[in-house]
C-alpha positions as a Markdown table, in Angstrom:
| # | Residue | x | y | z |
|---|---|---|---|---|
| 1 | Met | -20.9 | 29.8 | -13.3 |
| 2 | Phe | -20.1 | 29.7 | -17.0 |
| 3 | His | -18.5 | 26.3 | -16.5 |
| 4 | Leu | -22.0 | 24.9 | -16.1 |
| 5 | Phe | -22.7 | 25.7 | -19.8 |
| 6 | Arg | -19.8 | 23.6 | -20.9 |
| 7 | Lys | -21.7 | 20.6 | -19.7 |
| 8 | Ile | -24.4 | 21.2 | -22.3 |
| 9 | Pro | -23.5 | 20.3 | -25.9 |
| 10 | Leu | -25.7 | 23.1 | -27.3 |
| 11 | Phe | -23.5 | 25.8 | -25.7 |
| 12 | Arg | -20.0 | 24.5 | -26.2 |
| 13 | Asp | -19.2 | 26.7 | -29.2 |
| 14 | Ile | -20.3 | 29.9 | -27.6 |
| 15 | Glu | -17.7 | 32.2 | -26.0 |
| 16 | Pro | -18.2 | 33.6 | -22.5 |
| 17 | Asp | -18.3 | 37.2 | -23.7 |
| 18 | Ala | -21.3 | 36.3 | -25.9 |
| 19 | Phe | -23.3 | 35.4 | -22.8 |
| 20 | Glu | -22.1 | 38.6 | -21.1 |
| 21 | Arg | -23.3 | 40.8 | -24.1 |
| 22 | Leu | -26.7 | 39.2 | -23.9 |
| 23 | His | -26.9 | 39.6 | -20.2 |
| 24 | Leu | -28.2 | 36.1 | -20.1 |
| 25 | Arg | -30.0 | 35.2 | -16.9 |
| 26 | Phe | -29.7 | 31.7 | -15.6 |
| 27 | Asp | -30.1 | 29.7 | -12.4 |
| 28 | Gln | -29.0 | 26.3 | -11.0 |
| 29 | Arg | -31.6 | 24.2 | -9.3 |
| 30 | Asn | -31.5 | 20.9 | -7.5 |
| 31 | Tyr | -34.4 | 18.4 | -7.3 |
| 32 | Pro | -34.7 | 15.4 | -5.1 |
| 33 | Lys | -35.8 | 12.0 | -6.3 |
| 34 | His | -39.4 | 12.2 | -7.4 |
| 35 | Gly | -39.3 | 16.0 | -7.2 |
| 36 | Thr | -41.7 | 17.8 | -9.6 |
| 37 | Ile | -40.0 | 20.3 | -11.8 |
| 38 | Phe | -43.2 | 21.6 | -13.4 |
| 39 | Arg | -46.7 | 20.3 | -14.0 |
| 40 | Glu | -48.7 | 20.1 | -17.2 |
| 41 | Gly | -50.7 | 23.3 | -17.8 |
| 42 | Gln | -48.6 | 25.5 | -15.6 |
| 43 | Glu | -47.5 | 28.8 | -17.2 |
| 44 | Arg | -44.2 | 28.4 | -19.0 |
| 45 | Glu | -41.3 | 30.2 | -17.3 |
| 46 | Ala | -38.1 | 28.6 | -18.5 |
| 47 | Ile | -36.1 | 26.1 | -20.5 |
| 48 | Phe | -34.3 | 23.5 | -18.5 |
| 49 | Phe | -31.0 | 21.7 | -19.2 |
| 50 | Ile | -29.9 | 18.6 | -17.3 |
| 51 | Leu | -26.5 | 19.0 | -15.6 |
| 52 | Lys | -26.8 | 15.8 | -13.7 |
| 53 | Gly | -29.5 | 13.1 | -13.2 |
| 54 | Ile | -32.5 | 11.8 | -15.2 |
| 55 | Val | -35.9 | 13.5 | -15.8 |
| 56 | Lys | -39.1 | 11.9 | -17.0 |
| 57 | Thr | -41.9 | 13.8 | -18.8 |
| 58 | Tyr | -45.4 | 12.5 | -18.8 |
| 59 | Lys | -49.1 | 13.3 | -19.3 |
| 60 | Val | -52.1 | 12.0 | -17.3 |
| 61 | Asp | -55.1 | 10.8 | -19.3 |
| 62 | Glu | -58.8 | 11.3 | -18.3 |
| 63 | Thr | -58.7 | 8.1 | -16.2 |
| 64 | Gly | -55.7 | 9.3 | -14.2 |
| 65 | Lys | -53.3 | 7.0 | -15.9 |
| 66 | Glu | -49.8 | 8.2 | -16.5 |
| 67 | Gln | -48.5 | 8.2 | -20.0 |
| 68 | Leu | -44.7 | 8.5 | -20.1 |
| 69 | Ile | -43.4 | 10.6 | -23.0 |
| 70 | Ser | -39.6 | 10.6 | -22.5 |
| 71 | Leu | -36.7 | 9.9 | -20.3 |
| 72 | Leu | -34.0 | 12.6 | -20.5 |
| 73 | His | -30.4 | 12.6 | -19.3 |
| 74 | Gln | -27.4 | 14.8 | -18.9 |
| 75 | Gly | -26.9 | 17.5 | -21.5 |
| 76 | Glu | -30.5 | 17.4 | -22.8 |
| 77 | Met | -33.0 | 20.2 | -22.8 |
| 78 | Phe | -36.8 | 20.2 | -22.1 |
| 79 | Pro | -39.5 | 20.9 | -22.9 |
| 80 | His | -39.2 | 20.3 | -26.6 |
| 81 | Val | -42.2 | 22.2 | -27.8 |
| 82 | Gly | -43.6 | 25.7 | -27.4 |
| 83 | Leu | -40.2 | 27.5 | -27.6 |
| 84 | Phe | -41.5 | 30.2 | -29.8 |
| 85 | Asp | -45.0 | 30.8 | -28.3 |
| 86 | Asp | -46.5 | 31.3 | -24.9 |
| 87 | Val | -48.4 | 28.1 | -24.4 |
| 88 | Pro | -48.3 | 26.4 | -21.0 |
| 89 | Tyr | -46.0 | 23.4 | -20.2 |
| 90 | Pro | -47.3 | 20.5 | -22.4 |
| 91 | Ala | -46.5 | 17.8 | -19.8 |
| 92 | Thr | -45.3 | 17.2 | -16.3 |
| 93 | Ala | -41.6 | 16.8 | -15.6 |
| 94 | Glu | -40.3 | 14.9 | -12.7 |
| 95 | Ala | -36.8 | 13.9 | -11.5 |
| 96 | Ile | -36.5 | 10.2 | -11.1 |
| 97 | Gln | -33.2 | 10.5 | -9.2 |
| 98 | Glu | -31.4 | 13.4 | -7.6 |
| 99 | Thr | -31.1 | 15.9 | -10.4 |
| 100 | Glu | -29.3 | 19.2 | -11.1 |
| 101 | Leu | -30.7 | 21.6 | -13.7 |
| 102 | Leu | -29.5 | 24.7 | -15.5 |
| 103 | Val | -32.6 | 27.0 | -15.9 |
| 104 | Ile | -32.9 | 29.8 | -18.4 |
| 105 | Pro | -35.9 | 32.1 | -18.6 |
| 106 | Ile | -37.8 | 31.5 | -21.8 |
| 107 | Ser | -37.4 | 35.2 | -23.0 |
| 108 | Asp | -33.6 | 35.0 | -22.5 |
| 109 | Phe | -33.4 | 31.7 | -24.4 |
| 110 | Arg | -35.4 | 33.1 | -27.3 |
| 111 | Asn | -33.0 | 36.1 | -27.5 |
| 112 | Leu | -30.0 | 33.7 | -27.4 |
| 113 | Leu | -31.4 | 31.7 | -30.4 |
| 114 | Ala | -32.1 | 34.9 | -32.3 |
| 115 | Ser | -28.5 | 35.9 | -31.8 |
| 116 | His | -27.1 | 32.5 | -32.8 |
| 117 | Pro | -28.8 | 31.0 | -35.9 |
| 118 | Arg | -26.6 | 28.0 | -35.8 |
| 119 | Met | -27.8 | 27.2 | -32.3 |
| 120 | Ala | -31.4 | 27.7 | -33.4 |
| 121 | Ala | -30.9 | 25.2 | -36.2 |
| 122 | Gln | -29.4 | 22.7 | -33.7 |
| 123 | Val | -32.5 | 23.1 | -31.4 |
| 124 | Ile | -34.9 | 22.6 | -34.3 |
| 125 | Ala | -33.0 | 19.5 | -35.4 |
| 126 | His | -33.1 | 18.2 | -31.8 |
| 127 | Met | -36.9 | 18.8 | -31.6 |
| 128 | Glu | -37.4 | 17.0 | -34.9 |
| 129 | Gln | -35.5 | 14.0 | -33.7 |
| 130 | Lys | -37.6 | 13.8 | -30.5 |
| 131 | Ile | -40.8 | 13.9 | -32.6 |
| 132 | Met | -39.5 | 11.2 | -34.9 |
| 133 | Asp | -38.5 | 9.0 | -31.9 |
| 134 | Leu | -42.0 | 9.4 | -30.4 |
| 135 | Gln | -43.6 | 8.6 | -33.7 |
| 136 | Gln | -41.5 | 5.4 | -34.0 |
| 137 | Arg | -42.4 | 4.4 | -30.5 |
| 138 | Leu | -46.1 | 4.9 | -31.1 |
| 139 | Gln | -45.8 | 2.8 | -34.3 |
| 140 | Lys | -44.1 | 0.0 | -32.4 |
| 141 | Met | -46.8 | 0.1 | -29.7 |
| 142 | Met | -49.4 | -0.5 | -32.4 |
| 143 | Ser | -47.6 | -3.2 | -34.3 |
| 144 | Ala | -45.9 | -5.5 | -31.8 |
| 145 | Asp | -46.9 | -7.5 | -28.7 |
| 146 | Val | -45.9 | -6.4 | -25.2 |
| 147 | Leu | -42.9 | -8.8 | -24.9 |
| 148 | His | -41.3 | -7.5 | -28.1 |
| 149 | Arg | -42.1 | -3.9 | -27.2 |
| 150 | Leu | -40.5 | -4.4 | -23.8 |
| 151 | Ile | -37.3 | -5.8 | -25.3 |
| 152 | Asp | -37.2 | -2.8 | -27.7 |
| 153 | Ile | -37.5 | -0.4 | -24.8 |
| 154 | Leu | -34.8 | -2.3 | -22.8 |
| 155 | Leu | -32.4 | -2.2 | -25.7 |
| 156 | His | -33.1 | 1.5 | -26.1 |
| 157 | Leu | -32.4 | 2.2 | -22.4 |
| 158 | Ala | -29.2 | 0.2 | -22.7 |
| 159 | Asp | -28.1 | 2.3 | -25.6 |
| 160 | Glu | -28.8 | 5.5 | -23.7 |
| 161 | Tyr | -27.8 | 4.6 | -20.1 |
| 162 | Gly | -26.2 | 1.2 | -20.1 |
| 163 | Val | -22.8 | 0.4 | -18.6 |
| 164 | Val | -21.0 | -2.8 | -19.4 |
| 165 | Gln | -19.9 | -4.7 | -16.2 |
| 166 | Asn | -18.6 | -8.2 | -16.2 |
| 167 | Gly | -20.1 | -9.0 | -19.6 |
| 168 | His | -23.5 | -7.7 | -18.6 |
| 169 | Thr | -25.2 | -4.4 | -19.5 |
| 170 | Val | -26.3 | -2.6 | -16.4 |
| 171 | Ile | -29.0 | 0.2 | -16.7 |
| 172 | His | -28.6 | 2.3 | -13.5 |
| 173 | Ile | -32.1 | 3.8 | -13.5 |
| 174 | Pro | -34.6 | 3.3 | -10.7 |
| 175 | Leu | -37.5 | 2.3 | -13.0 |
| 176 | Thr | -40.5 | 0.5 | -11.5 |
| 177 | Thr | -42.7 | -2.0 | -13.3 |
| 178 | Gln | -45.3 | 0.7 | -13.4 |
| 179 | Asp | -42.8 | 3.0 | -15.1 |
| 180 | Leu | -42.2 | 0.4 | -17.8 |
| 181 | Ala | -45.9 | -0.1 | -18.2 |
| 182 | Asn | -46.4 | 3.6 | -18.7 |
| 183 | Met | -43.7 | 3.6 | -21.3 |
| 184 | Leu | -45.4 | 0.8 | -23.1 |
| 185 | Gly | -49.0 | 1.9 | -22.7 |
| 186 | Thr | -50.1 | -1.3 | -20.9 |
| 187 | Ser | -50.8 | -2.6 | -17.4 |
| 188 | Arg | -48.3 | -3.3 | -14.7 |
| 189 | Glu | -49.4 | -6.9 | -14.5 |
| 190 | Thr | -48.8 | -7.5 | -18.2 |
| 191 | Val | -45.3 | -6.0 | -18.0 |
| 192 | Ser | -44.6 | -8.1 | -14.9 |
| 193 | Arg | -45.4 | -11.3 | -16.8 |
| 194 | Ala | -43.2 | -10.2 | -19.7 |
| 195 | Leu | -40.3 | -9.4 | -17.3 |
| 196 | Asn | -40.7 | -12.8 | -15.6 |
| 197 | His | -40.6 | -14.5 | -19.0 |
| 198 | Leu | -37.3 | -12.9 | -19.8 |
| 199 | Lys | -35.9 | -13.7 | -16.4 |
| 200 | Lys | -36.8 | -17.4 | -16.9 |
| 201 | Glu | -34.9 | -17.3 | -20.2 |
| 202 | Gln | -31.9 | -15.8 | -18.2 |
| 203 | Leu | -31.8 | -12.7 | -20.4 |
| 204 | Leu | -32.7 | -10.3 | -17.6 |
| 205 | Glu | -32.3 | -9.5 | -13.9 |
| 206 | Thr | -33.9 | -6.6 | -12.0 |
| 207 | Gly | -33.1 | -4.8 | -8.8 |
| 208 | Arg | -34.5 | -1.8 | -7.0 |
| 209 | Gln | -32.1 | 0.6 | -8.6 |
| 210 | Gln | -31.1 | -1.1 | -11.8 |
| 211 | Ile | -31.9 | -3.4 | -14.7 |
| 212 | Ile | -29.3 | -6.0 | -15.9 |
| 213 | Leu | -29.3 | -7.3 | -19.4 |
| 214 | Cys | -27.5 | -10.6 | -19.0 |
| 215 | Asp | -26.7 | -11.0 | -22.7 |
| 216 | Arg | -27.5 | -8.1 | -24.9 |
| 217 | Glu | -26.9 | -9.9 | -28.1 |
| 218 | Lys | -29.1 | -12.8 | -27.2 |
| 219 | Leu | -31.8 | -10.3 | -26.2 |
| 220 | Lys | -31.6 | -8.7 | -29.7 |
| 221 | Leu | -32.0 | -12.2 | -31.2 |
| 222 | Arg | -35.0 | -12.8 | -28.9 |
| 223 | Lys | -36.6 | -9.6 | -30.2 |
| 224 | Asn | -36.5 | -11.0 | -33.8 |
| 225 | Gln | -38.0 | -14.4 | -32.8 |
| 226 | Asp | -41.6 | -15.5 | -33.3 |
């Protein structure tokens, strides 16, 4: 099963015999759409790497409202915190489409990092980038209105997951209006009004399994208006 590791950028420079010397344990798990991978507060057992699919991580506030933290795609690892202590999982992770994961027990992963300082440095850099991305998102949430924040999120999703088809950018992720609202920290009704506004301007189309940016460059210009 070593070929599975080749799908993960973090492991591509490690030779197969290195894993054999460490007696690294790992597993391959499959989750259906909306399948829960772990819940916030559960005892930490492993580090997960996405071989296929998309995973969202989120927290639930005291009112029961879901606050989305991140969307993760093929090649990424999670969770991003608590790698070097024994704290519980900091958030809930859920597959938003059929997802295949490579799973490594946390103790084995720590041993792997201790044996490969370069890999440890890459993991730390990745964690720092995730923290910076979250800080930037929070800053934008405080400084811009919902329409401009929504456009920013759509452009980010297009960069991460978009595929150009017939001059349009298609984001093949089954995100609901509520998912977008959770990402923006606002209500579903508010996001629905913002989406309808962009549709009227012929900048956006939505479907059950995808979001279509009709003209990405015009959407970027729209972001800088007002």
